[in-house]
C-alpha positions in Angstrom: 2.6 -16.2 -10.7 0.8 -19.2 -9.6 -0.7 -21.7 -11.9 -4.2 -21.5 -10.2 -4.1 -17.3 -10.5 -3.0 -17.9 -14.7 -6.0 -20.3 -14.5 -8.5 -17.9 -13.1 -7.0 -15.2 -15.5 -7.8 -17.2 -18.4 -11.1 -18.5 -17.1 -12.0 -14.7 -16.7 -11.1 -13.4 -19.9 -11.5 -16.4 -22.6 -14.9 -18.0 -21.4 -17.9 -17.3 -19.4 -16.6 -16.1 -16.4 -19.6 -14.3 -14.9 -22.2 -16.9 -16.3 -20.2 -19.7 -13.9 -19.5 -17.0 -11.2 -23.4 -16.1 -11.0 -23.8 -19.8 -9.5 -21.5 -18.9 -6.3 -22.6 -15.2 -6.2 -26.3 -15.0 -7.1 -27.3 -11.3 -7.2 -30.9 -11.1 -6.4 -33.6 -8.5 -6.8 -33.0 -5.8 -4.5 -36.2 -6.3 -2.6 -37.3 -3.0 -0.4 -36.6 -3.3 3.2 -39.9 -3.9 5.6 -41.2 -1.8 8.6 -43.4 -3.5 10.6 -47.1 -2.1 10.4 -46.7 -0.8 14.4 -43.7 0.6 13.6 -45.2 2.7 10.7 -48.3 4.0 12.9 -45.9 4.9 15.6 -44.1 7.1 12.8 -47.6 8.5 11.3 -48.7 9.6 14.8 -45.4 11.0 16.1 -45.3 12.8 12.4 -49.3 14.0 12.7 -48.6 15.5 16.3 -45.5 17.1 15.2 -43.7 15.2 18.1 -40.4 15.8 16.8 -38.5 14.1 19.6 -40.2 11.0 19.3 -40.2 10.7 15.6 -36.5 11.3 15.6 -36.1 8.2 18.0 -38.5 5.8 16.4 -36.4 6.8 13.4 -33.0 6.5 15.1 -33.8 3.1 16.0 -34.6 1.6 12.1 -31.7 0.1 10.0 -31.5 3.3 7.5 -32.4 7.0 8.7 -34.2 8.5 6.0 -31.5 11.9 6.1 -27.8 11.8 5.1 -26.0 13.5 7.8 -22.7 13.3 9.7 -24.3 13.7 13.0 -27.1 10.7 12.9 -24.5 8.0 13.7 -23.4 9.9 16.7 -27.5 10.3 17.8 -27.8 6.1 17.0 -25.2 5.4 19.1 -26.3 7.6 22.0 -30.0 8.5 22.1 -29.6 10.2 25.2 -27.6 12.9 23.5 -31.0 14.0 21.5 -32.3 15.6 24.7 -29.1 17.4 25.2 -28.7 19.1 21.9 -31.9 20.3 21.3 -30.6 22.6 18.3 -29.1 19.3 16.3 -32.5 17.4 17.1 -34.8 20.6 15.9 -32.5 21.0 12.4 -33.2 17.0 11.9 -36.7 17.2 13.0 -37.4 20.3 10.4 -36.1 18.6 7.7 -38.2 15.1 8.3 -41.3 17.5 8.2 -40.3 19.2 4.9 -39.7 16.1 3.5 -43.1 14.8 4.3 -44.5 11.5 5.6 -44.5 9.4 2.2 -40.7 10.4 1.8 -39.7 9.4 5.3 -40.8 5.7 4.6 -39.5 5.8 1.4 -36.1 6.7 2.1 -36.3 4.5 5.3 -37.1 1.4 3.5 -34.7 1.9 0.7 -33.6 -2.0 -0.8 -30.5 -2.9 0.3 -27.0 -2.2 -2.0 -26.0 -5.2 -3.9 -22.8 -5.3 -2.2 -24.3 -5.4 0.9 -25.5 -8.8 -0.4 -22.2 -10.2 -1.3 -21.1 -11.3 2.0 -23.0 -14.2 2.7 -23.2 -15.9 -0.7 -20.0 -17.7 -0.9 -20.9 -19.5 2.6 -24.1 -20.7 1.3 -22.8 -21.6 -1.9 -20.3 -24.1 0.4 -23.4 -25.2 2.4 -25.1 -26.4 -0.4 -22.5 -28.9 -0.9 -21.0 -27.2 -4.2 -17.2 -28.6 -3.6 -18.8 -32.3 -3.9 -18.0 -33.2 -0.2 -19.7 -33.4 3.2 -19.8 -30.3 5.0 -19.6 -30.0 9.0 -21.2 -27.7 11.0 -19.1 -29.4 14.0 -15.9 -28.9 14.6 -15.2 -32.1 15.9 -16.6 -34.3 13.5 -14.6 -32.2 11.3 -11.5 -33.2 12.2 -12.1 -36.7 12.9 -13.6 -37.5 9.7 -11.3 -39.5 7.5 -12.6 -37.8 4.5 -12.0 -34.7 2.5 -14.7 -32.2 4.2 -15.5 -28.6 4.6 -15.9 -26.6 7.8 -18.7 -24.3 7.8 -19.2 -23.4 11.5 -20.5 -19.6 12.5 -17.7 -17.1 12.2 -16.6 -17.4 15.6 -16.6 -20.9 15.6 -14.3 -20.9 12.4 -11.9 -18.6 14.1 -11.8 -20.8 17.4 -11.2 -23.9 15.2 -8.7 -22.2 13.1 -6.3 -20.4 16.1 -6.7 -23.8 18.2 -6.2 -26.6 15.8 -4.3 -24.9 13.0 -1.9 -22.4 14.2 -4.1 -19.4 13.0 -2.8 -16.0 14.0 -4.1 -13.3 12.4 -6.6 -11.0 13.8 -9.4 -11.3 10.8 -12.2 -13.9 10.5 -11.9 -16.8 7.9 -14.5 -17.3 5.3 -13.5 -21.3 4.1 -11.8 -23.8 5.9 -11.2 -27.8 4.3 -9.5 -30.8 4.7 -8.3 -32.3 1.4 -5.8 -35.2 1.2 -5.1 -34.5 4.5 -4.1 -30.8 4.1 -6.2 -28.1 5.6 -7.0 -25.1 3.5 -8.3 -22.0 4.8 -9.1 -18.6 3.0 -10.8 -15.5 2.9 -13.3 -14.9 0.4 -14.0 -11.8 -1.9 -15.8 -10.6 -4.7 -14.6 -7.6 -5.8 -17.0 -5.7 -7.8 -15.0 -2.5 -8.8 -11.8 -0.2 -8.3 -11.1 2.0 -5.7 -10.9 2.5 -2.1 -13.0 0.0 -0.3 -12.8 -2.9 -2.9 -8.8 -2.8 -2.7 -9.0 -2.9 1.1 -11.1 -5.8 0.7 -8.3 -7.2 -1.7 -5.9 -6.3 0.9 -7.4 -8.3 3.5 -8.0 -11.5 1.6 -4.3 -11.0 0.9 -3.1 -10.4 4.3 -4.8 -13.5 5.7 -2.8 -15.5 2.9 0.1 -14.1 4.0 0.0 -13.9 7.5 2.3 -15.8 9.8 1.6 -19.1 12.1 1.5 -21.1 14.5 3.3 -24.2 14.1 1.3 -27.1 14.5 1.5 -30.9 13.2 -1.2 -30.2 10.3 -0.3 -28.9 7.0 -1.9 -25.5 6.6 -2.3 -24.1 3.4 -3.7 -20.4 3.1 -5.1 -19.2 -0.2 -7.0 -16.2 -1.3 -10.5 -17.1 -3.0 -10.8 -13.6 -5.1 -13.6 -12.7 -8.0 -13.9 -10.0 -9.9 -12.4 -7.2 -11.7 -8.6 -8.5 -10.6 -8.5 -10.7 -13.5 -9.2 -7.9 -16.2 -6.1 -7.4 -17.9 -5.3 -4.2 -17.6 -2.8 -1.1 -15.4 -5.5 -1.4 -12.8 -3.9 -2.0 -9.3 -5.1 -5.6 -8.4 -4.7 -6.9 -11.8 -0.7 -5.6 -11.7 -0.3 -7.2 -8.3 -1.5 -10.5 -8.9 0.9 -10.9 -11.7 3.8 -9.1 -10.4 3.9 -9.2 -6.6 3.4 -13.0 -5.5 5.1 -15.8 -5.7 4.5 -19.6 -7.5 3.5 -20.8 -4.2 0.8 -18.4 -3.5 -2.5 -19.3 -4.6 -5.1 -16.5 -5.6 -7.8 -18.5 -7.3 -11.2 -17.9 -8.7 -14.0 -19.7 -6.5 -14.9 -21.4 -9.7 -12.0 -23.0 -10.0 -11.7 -23.8 -6.2 -13.0 -27.5 -6.2 -10.6 -28.3 -9.4 -7.8 -26.7 -6.7 -8.6 -28.7 -4.0 -9.1 -32.1 -5.9 -5.5 -31.4 -7.1 -4.1 -31.2 -3.9 
């Protein structure tokens, strides 16, 4: 097990880990989604006029459809199928009428789940200069600077830079690219909030990036996994067993809380 993985486990089990992690992943109050006034008026008009197809088409355009139904995703992706499948459309419309206008609006504006807010938080933390080094959004400026620095471009720009400049060949995007003491560090960053299928898949994504093969370049590139959450809880869970037994001393799995210390140690 790598020393930084050991430090991450010790941090999580012996110190105020969650309090420190909140600086990286600040969970906001889950505010309700909003519908423009014009959309609300259109929903009300279609509902009052019992114009079922129009009501259905308006609601299918929203981020959340008020009914959980296996056929909704298909209708969202092919709105013309509404007219070709009147029985399915009528079944959904009947359920909408039964719900009533207020309940339709309530379910359509349901707050975002916390796990859907997590994605941008790590990059927001990086952009805020939390690592104490310059953050460049232009790839040319980043590669030309002699200083320790972080590159924080769009997802596409970061992937393109990693492929063209660092020999990155893995079919996944990156959350982190930095240069410290002439060494380039790349990683995916994940907050694993629980055990189970989706979270295990997130863990595997970050590990596969860390272990991926690269095209040889003239730059020293270090691939790590920036992981936080339940994987550091000691026990028989799959993720903790993996980080304590399955990886070599050279494979760095680290909490974002310790990332600055690690980078300045290079």
